[in-house]
C-alpha positions, 0 to 999 in steps of 0.5 A: 482185636477184643470189641467193645458194647457201650452206651452213648448218647445219642447228641455226643455220637452225633457230633462226634460223626461229623467228624468220620468219613470223607473229609474226616478225622478218621476213617469210621467212629470206632477209629475216632473211639480209639484214638481217643481212649488212645491219647486219654491213655497217654494224658493220664500217663504225663498226669501219674508221671508229674505226680510220681505214680509212675513204675508202681505196678 
């Protein structure tokens, strides 16, 4: 799996870490970021479909 490096504001990372680990929704920060990216891409696909932009690659 490729690795990606990114800069993220500390307050965003701190908020994200509240949802990671025991009792959290995600097992790791990387898992949380992957899940967020997948959800965002699904939402963008739905928007593109509504605007007739799906399927024209």
